C-alpha positions in Angstrom: 29.9 -21.2 -32.1 27.7 -18.3 -31.3 26.9 -17.3 -27.7 23.2 -18.0 -28.4 24.0 -21.5 -29.7 26.1 -22.2 -26.5 23.4 -20.9 -24.3 20.9 -23.3 -26.0 23.2 -26.3 -25.5 23.6 -25.4 -21.8 19.9 -25.0 -21.4 19.3 -28.5 -22.9 22.0 -29.9 -20.7 20.4 -28.4 -17.6 17.0 -29.8 -18.6 18.5 -33.3 -18.9 20.1 -32.9 -15.5 16.8 -31.7 -13.9 15.0 -34.7 -15.4 17.6 -37.1 -14.0 17.4 -35.4 -10.5 13.6 -35.8 -10.6 13.8 -39.4 -11.7 16.4 -40.2 -8.9 14.5 -38.0 -6.4 17.5 -36.0 -5.7 16.9 -33.0 -3.4 17.0 -29.8 -5.3 18.1 -26.4 -3.9 15.2 -23.9 -3.9 16.4 -20.3 -3.0 12.9 -19.2 -2.0 12.9 -21.8 0.7 16.0 -20.3 2.3 14.2 -16.9 2.4 11.2 -18.4 4.1 13.4 -20.2 6.6 15.5 -17.2 7.4 12.5 -14.9 7.7 10.9 -17.4 10.1 14.0 -17.6 12.3 14.3 -13.9 12.4 10.7 -13.4 13.6 11.1 -16.1 16.2 14.4 -14.7 17.4 13.2 -11.2 17.6 9.8 -12.1 19.1 
């Protein structure tokens, strides 16, 4: 199998997982939320 084909299969698999997580209301990790929290903690600690 080509790398492109494998990548497409993985993408489809992750789409199915994301749909399941949304349906089951599973908490999802969002990296941008960590940045906001750490920035807020830094400004509170240094202030």
